[in-house]
C-alpha beads as a LAMMPS data file, in Angstrom:
LAMMPS data file: protein, C-alpha beads

262 atoms
261 bonds

1 atom types
1 bond types

-500.0 500.0 xlo xhi
-500.0 500.0 ylo yhi
-500.0 500.0 zlo zhi

Masses

1 110.0

Atoms # bond

1 1 1 445.546 -92.169 84.564
2 1 1 444.450 -90.034 81.342
3 1 1 444.774 -86.527 82.676
4 1 1 441.609 -83.828 82.102
5 1 1 442.254 -80.713 81.951
6 1 1 439.107 -78.464 82.433
7 1 1 437.241 -75.966 80.920
8 1 1 433.911 -74.505 82.497
9 1 1 431.457 -72.841 81.375
10 1 1 428.827 -69.888 82.802
11 1 1 427.550 -67.749 79.702
12 1 1 429.999 -68.654 77.559
13 1 1 433.042 -67.989 79.434
14 1 1 435.583 -69.735 81.264
15 1 1 435.928 -69.604 84.840
16 1 1 436.629 -71.337 87.940
17 1 1 434.463 -71.530 91.167
18 1 1 435.065 -72.119 94.676
19 1 1 433.487 -74.726 96.159
20 1 1 431.311 -74.597 93.460
21 1 1 429.664 -71.047 94.509
22 1 1 428.608 -68.937 91.172
23 1 1 428.435 -65.995 92.954
24 1 1 432.038 -66.893 94.034
25 1 1 432.994 -66.855 90.344
26 1 1 436.628 -66.140 88.320
27 1 1 436.339 -65.064 84.740
28 1 1 439.424 -67.060 83.033
29 1 1 438.873 -66.302 79.423
30 1 1 436.029 -64.806 77.305
31 1 1 436.616 -67.667 74.511
32 1 1 436.727 -70.187 75.114
33 1 1 437.001 -71.386 72.033
34 1 1 440.833 -70.445 72.619
35 1 1 440.808 -72.344 75.913
36 1 1 440.855 -75.563 74.209
37 1 1 442.820 -75.068 71.220
38 1 1 446.212 -74.226 73.201
39 1 1 445.469 -77.221 75.406
40 1 1 445.224 -79.727 72.673
41 1 1 448.191 -77.402 71.603
42 1 1 449.940 -78.721 74.384
43 1 1 449.185 -82.224 73.839
44 1 1 446.137 -82.658 75.669
45 1 1 444.374 -85.564 74.441
46 1 1 441.058 -85.558 76.377
47 1 1 438.993 -82.273 77.847
48 1 1 436.587 -81.618 80.976
49 1 1 433.520 -79.044 80.187
50 1 1 431.183 -78.309 82.315
51 1 1 427.984 -76.288 81.700
52 1 1 427.849 -73.766 85.110
53 1 1 424.613 -72.067 83.845
54 1 1 422.988 -75.765 83.112
55 1 1 424.253 -77.646 86.675
56 1 1 422.197 -74.764 88.574
57 1 1 419.179 -73.704 86.440
58 1 1 418.935 -77.525 84.406
59 1 1 418.588 -75.600 81.276
60 1 1 421.165 -76.048 78.468
61 1 1 422.644 -72.593 78.209
62 1 1 426.482 -72.597 76.593
63 1 1 425.544 -75.174 73.699
64 1 1 427.222 -72.587 71.391
65 1 1 430.504 -73.272 73.058
66 1 1 430.547 -76.410 73.301
67 1 1 429.265 -77.350 69.401
68 1 1 432.375 -74.175 68.629
69 1 1 435.278 -76.337 71.046
70 1 1 433.145 -79.585 69.626
71 1 1 434.460 -79.018 66.139
72 1 1 437.847 -76.491 66.253
73 1 1 439.311 -79.563 68.206
74 1 1 439.783 -83.830 68.152
75 1 1 440.300 -83.641 71.530
76 1 1 437.958 -87.136 73.080
77 1 1 435.338 -84.371 75.224
78 1 1 433.583 -85.613 77.719
79 1 1 430.672 -83.262 79.275
80 1 1 428.287 -82.104 81.869
81 1 1 425.949 -80.116 83.476
82 1 1 422.522 -80.146 83.695
83 1 1 422.465 -83.160 82.148
84 1 1 418.320 -84.487 83.200
85 1 1 417.197 -85.751 79.805
86 1 1 417.140 -88.552 77.916
87 1 1 416.633 -86.024 74.925
88 1 1 419.607 -83.760 76.259
89 1 1 422.610 -86.980 76.278
90 1 1 421.268 -87.680 72.780
91 1 1 422.072 -84.176 71.783
92 1 1 425.393 -83.987 73.468
93 1 1 426.535 -86.892 71.529
94 1 1 425.321 -86.093 68.438
95 1 1 427.023 -82.356 68.278
96 1 1 430.301 -84.989 68.581
97 1 1 431.493 -84.842 72.657
98 1 1 432.065 -87.493 74.085
99 1 1 431.134 -89.728 76.896
100 1 1 428.174 -86.944 79.201
101 1 1 428.549 -87.213 82.827
102 1 1 424.905 -87.420 84.491
103 1 1 424.806 -85.932 87.973
104 1 1 421.725 -85.438 89.965
105 1 1 419.817 -87.218 87.887
106 1 1 421.151 -90.201 89.566
107 1 1 419.934 -88.909 92.638
108 1 1 416.216 -88.133 91.731
109 1 1 416.326 -90.232 88.144
110 1 1 418.507 -93.561 88.591
111 1 1 415.989 -95.450 86.584
112 1 1 416.557 -92.762 83.163
113 1 1 420.851 -93.471 83.688
114 1 1 420.055 -97.144 83.211
115 1 1 418.225 -96.440 80.174
116 1 1 420.534 -94.338 79.335
117 1 1 423.879 -97.018 79.982
118 1 1 421.623 -99.635 78.927
119 1 1 421.306 -97.217 75.248
120 1 1 424.940 -96.276 75.451
121 1 1 426.960 -97.834 77.605
122 1 1 430.627 -96.666 78.188
123 1 1 428.894 -92.823 76.386
124 1 1 427.520 -92.244 79.660
125 1 1 428.855 -91.815 83.127
126 1 1 428.033 -90.180 86.479
127 1 1 429.426 -87.424 88.644
128 1 1 429.074 -87.914 92.004
129 1 1 430.124 -84.923 94.372
130 1 1 429.751 -85.167 97.877
131 1 1 430.238 -83.248 100.585
132 1 1 431.681 -84.596 104.222
133 1 1 431.157 -88.287 102.336
134 1 1 427.364 -86.954 101.279
135 1 1 426.076 -86.835 97.817
136 1 1 425.495 -83.265 96.438
137 1 1 423.502 -82.647 93.888
138 1 1 421.654 -79.756 91.852
139 1 1 424.986 -78.336 91.574
140 1 1 426.671 -78.032 94.527
141 1 1 423.427 -76.006 95.647
142 1 1 421.891 -79.151 97.733
143 1 1 423.204 -81.590 100.828
144 1 1 421.334 -85.396 100.668
145 1 1 421.580 -87.874 103.006
146 1 1 422.897 -90.150 100.745
147 1 1 426.515 -91.291 100.708
148 1 1 428.425 -91.046 97.913
149 1 1 429.396 -94.532 97.670
150 1 1 425.925 -96.630 98.357
151 1 1 425.134 -94.294 95.008
152 1 1 428.059 -95.585 93.305
153 1 1 427.290 -98.516 94.682
154 1 1 423.517 -98.356 92.945
155 1 1 425.911 -97.130 89.798
156 1 1 428.067 -99.533 89.281
157 1 1 424.462 -101.300 89.527
158 1 1 422.467 -99.456 86.909
159 1 1 425.336 -100.736 84.428
160 1 1 427.834 -96.968 84.982
161 1 1 431.933 -98.449 83.938
162 1 1 433.242 -94.672 85.458
163 1 1 432.162 -91.883 87.364
164 1 1 433.683 -88.242 88.475
165 1 1 434.362 -87.695 91.908
166 1 1 434.679 -84.321 93.601
167 1 1 435.228 -83.860 96.611
168 1 1 433.565 -79.911 97.057
169 1 1 435.424 -79.434 100.386
170 1 1 438.422 -78.877 97.380
171 1 1 437.014 -77.321 94.591
172 1 1 439.027 -74.819 93.494
173 1 1 440.860 -74.887 96.774
174 1 1 443.967 -75.931 95.824
175 1 1 444.418 -78.263 98.530
176 1 1 445.148 -81.257 97.347
177 1 1 442.573 -83.691 96.438
178 1 1 441.125 -85.747 98.542
179 1 1 442.717 -89.402 97.732
180 1 1 441.881 -91.199 100.204
181 1 1 437.956 -90.964 99.450
182 1 1 438.571 -91.379 96.171
183 1 1 440.493 -94.861 96.324
184 1 1 437.378 -95.698 98.959
185 1 1 434.956 -95.254 95.920
186 1 1 437.338 -96.861 93.409
187 1 1 437.360 -99.694 95.423
188 1 1 434.283 -100.565 97.632
189 1 1 432.299 -99.565 94.118
190 1 1 433.965 -101.217 91.366
191 1 1 433.749 -98.332 89.717
192 1 1 436.463 -96.904 87.388
193 1 1 437.226 -93.009 88.977
194 1 1 438.180 -89.975 87.749
195 1 1 439.526 -88.319 90.261
196 1 1 438.439 -83.970 90.836
197 1 1 438.907 -81.506 92.776
198 1 1 441.758 -79.845 94.352
199 1 1 444.244 -80.851 92.531
200 1 1 447.507 -77.759 93.068
201 1 1 450.829 -78.886 92.652
202 1 1 452.544 -82.493 90.670
203 1 1 452.704 -83.875 93.874
204 1 1 449.205 -84.275 94.145
205 1 1 449.042 -86.340 90.379
206 1 1 451.438 -87.778 91.647
207 1 1 450.240 -89.429 94.681
208 1 1 447.364 -90.771 91.864
209 1 1 449.515 -92.530 89.709
210 1 1 450.574 -93.994 92.513
211 1 1 447.463 -95.773 93.972
212 1 1 447.405 -96.616 90.274
213 1 1 450.495 -98.642 90.314
214 1 1 449.030 -100.282 93.273
215 1 1 445.722 -101.648 91.873
216 1 1 443.320 -98.922 92.131
217 1 1 441.038 -98.119 89.415
218 1 1 441.687 -94.243 88.965
219 1 1 440.804 -93.446 85.974
220 1 1 442.107 -90.089 85.307
221 1 1 442.010 -86.441 86.998
222 1 1 440.566 -83.403 86.451
223 1 1 442.606 -80.437 86.522
224 1 1 441.424 -76.581 86.259
225 1 1 442.689 -73.705 88.470
226 1 1 445.984 -74.730 89.420
227 1 1 446.835 -75.072 85.149
228 1 1 444.861 -70.956 85.027
229 1 1 446.800 -69.970 88.215
230 1 1 450.468 -71.774 86.789
231 1 1 451.075 -74.455 89.719
232 1 1 452.393 -76.216 86.896
233 1 1 451.985 -76.753 82.660
234 1 1 450.233 -78.590 80.901
235 1 1 452.529 -80.659 79.104
236 1 1 453.877 -81.216 83.528
237 1 1 450.769 -82.553 84.575
238 1 1 450.950 -84.667 81.315
239 1 1 454.252 -86.644 82.183
240 1 1 452.965 -87.232 85.298
241 1 1 449.244 -88.648 84.602
242 1 1 451.176 -90.592 82.508
243 1 1 454.135 -91.819 84.654
244 1 1 456.610 -90.464 82.250
245 1 1 457.532 -87.351 84.248
246 1 1 461.587 -85.992 83.914
247 1 1 461.383 -84.753 87.644
248 1 1 463.323 -87.107 89.228
249 1 1 461.561 -85.788 92.727
250 1 1 458.096 -86.242 91.136
251 1 1 459.540 -89.577 89.986
252 1 1 460.715 -90.783 94.085
253 1 1 456.393 -89.915 95.545
254 1 1 455.106 -92.235 92.993
255 1 1 457.284 -95.113 94.307
256 1 1 457.404 -94.613 97.204
257 1 1 453.373 -93.431 97.804
258 1 1 452.878 -97.225 95.617
259 1 1 455.745 -98.882 97.564
260 1 1 453.735 -98.197 101.092
261 1 1 452.157 -100.487 102.598
262 1 1 452.980 -103.232 100.318

Bonds

1 1 1 2
2 1 2 3
3 1 3 4
4 1 4 5
5 1 5 6
6 1 6 7
7 1 7 8
8 1 8 9
9 1 9 10
10 1 10 11
11 1 11 12
12 1 12 13
13 1 13 14
14 1 14 15
15 1 15 16
16 1 16 17
17 1 17 18
18 1 18 19
19 1 19 20
20 1 20 21
21 1 21 22
22 1 22 23
23 1 23 24
24 1 24 25
25 1 25 26
26 1 26 27
27 1 27 28
28 1 28 29
29 1 29 30
30 1 30 31
31 1 31 32
32 1 32 33
33 1 33 34
34 1 34 35
35 1 35 36
36 1 36 37
37 1 37 38
38 1 38 39
39 1 39 40
40 1 40 41
41 1 41 42
42 1 42 43
43 1 43 44
44 1 44 45
45 1 45 46
46 1 46 47
47 1 47 48
48 1 48 49
49 1 49 50
50 1 50 51
51 1 51 52
52 1 52 53
53 1 53 54
54 1 54 55
55 1 55 56
56 1 56 57
57 1 57 58
58 1 58 59
59 1 59 60
60 1 60 61
61 1 61 62
62 1 62 63
63 1 63 64
64 1 64 65
65 1 65 66
66 1 66 67
67 1 67 68
68 1 68 69
69 1 69 70
70 1 70 71
71 1 71 72
72 1 72 73
73 1 73 74
74 1 74 75
75 1 75 76
76 1 76 77
77 1 77 78
78 1 78 79
79 1 79 80
80 1 80 81
81 1 81 82
82 1 82 83
83 1 83 84
84 1 84 85
85 1 85 86
86 1 86 87
87 1 87 88
88 1 88 89
89 1 89 90
90 1 90 91
91 1 91 92
92 1 92 93
93 1 93 94
94 1 94 95
95 1 95 96
96 1 96 97
97 1 97 98
98 1 98 99
99 1 99 100
100 1 100 101
101 1 101 102
102 1 102 103
103 1 103 104
104 1 104 105
105 1 105 106
106 1 106 107
107 1 107 108
108 1 108 109
109 1 109 110
110 1 110 111
111 1 111 112
112 1 112 113
113 1 113 114
114 1 114 115
115 1 115 116
116 1 116 117
117 1 117 118
118 1 118 119
119 1 119 120
120 1 120 121
121 1 121 122
122 1 122 123
123 1 123 124
124 1 124 125
125 1 125 126
126 1 126 127
127 1 127 128
128 1 128 129
129 1 129 130
130 1 130 131
131 1 131 132
132 1 132 133
133 1 133 134
134 1 134 135
135 1 135 136
136 1 136 137
137 1 137 138
138 1 138 139
139 1 139 140
140 1 140 141
141 1 141 142
142 1 142 143
143 1 143 144
144 1 144 145
145 1 145 146
146 1 146 147
147 1 147 148
148 1 148 149
149 1 149 150
150 1 150 151
151 1 151 152
152 1 152 153
153 1 153 154
154 1 154 155
155 1 155 156
156 1 156 157
157 1 157 158
158 1 158 159
159 1 159 160
160 1 160 161
161 1 161 162
162 1 162 163
163 1 163 164
164 1 164 165
165 1 165 166
166 1 166 167
167 1 167 168
168 1 168 169
169 1 169 170
170 1 170 171
171 1 171 172
172 1 172 173
173 1 173 174
174 1 174 175
175 1 175 176
176 1 176 177
177 1 177 178
178 1 178 179
179 1 179 180
180 1 180 181
181 1 181 182
182 1 182 183
183 1 183 184
184 1 184 185
185 1 185 186
186 1 186 187
187 1 187 188
188 1 188 189
189 1 189 190
190 1 190 191
191 1 191 192
192 1 192 193
193 1 193 194
194 1 194 195
195 1 195 196
196 1 196 197
197 1 197 198
198 1 198 199
199 1 199 200
200 1 200 201
201 1 201 202
202 1 202 203
203 1 203 204
204 1 204 205
205 1 205 206
206 1 206 207
207 1 207 208
208 1 208 209
209 1 209 210
210 1 210 211
211 1 211 212
212 1 212 213
213 1 213 214
214 1 214 215
215 1 215 216
216 1 216 217
217 1 217 218
218 1 218 219
219 1 219 220
220 1 220 221
221 1 221 222
222 1 222 223
223 1 223 224
224 1 224 225
225 1 225 226
226 1 226 227
227 1 227 228
228 1 228 229
229 1 229 230
230 1 230 231
231 1 231 232
232 1 232 233
233 1 233 234
234 1 234 235
235 1 235 236
236 1 236 237
237 1 237 238
238 1 238 239
239 1 239 240
240 1 240 241
241 1 241 242
242 1 242 243
243 1 243 244
244 1 244 245
245 1 245 246
246 1 246 247
247 1 247 248
248 1 248 249
249 1 249 250
250 1 250 251
251 1 251 252
252 1 252 253
253 1 253 254
254 1 254 255
255 1 255 256
256 1 256 257
257 1 257 258
258 1 258 259
259 1 259 260
260 1 260 261
261 1 261 262
């Protein structure tokens, strides 16, 4: 399971939001490039970034920062936030981003998603954000009547292979991920799922890793606030995600979860 440390960008700074509220943000670093370099120094091979300004306004505002990060590290970087045209998808990929994450456009214009998947294959993934099981768009500011799983099935049908699934109610709250909904997304859609939102302990990562051991297609997990707040170190998280944790208690959690109901 891949561990994606997260950098959320707002006006060129690294921030974290509570439940997706722009007015409820905490600035963690004035220079996100330094944060990315530190993640890489600690062993990260992948990075998850979101242009929050783009997600809310639909207009990219953090390209200079994204470009500087891409040039400064060798990690594989996936970027989301306000990507709503083919031109924007191409622009980010040409910047050196490994994958782009389409969000609102998956609901508003699924034909574009299909075109992008056909043109760029695995370099295009979709972010599905849910509140009470229903899809939220426009930077989580608007909740639709579409069930998250139904959107997942629709995206699978047009060629998308992986999704980032976020339970908004858990995001930034350090209450643990919604594992049940994450598993449901993977099992009912056939998609490879990256879990996001609420990861607060190494046990949370172990619980997700346990689902991988049971055959659930969970590609990875995204963690942000827990790293910034010091709940665990990136090195510890990487070990657990890879199934190489030294802490026997953490191993036991994963083994117990994997054996449950088997």
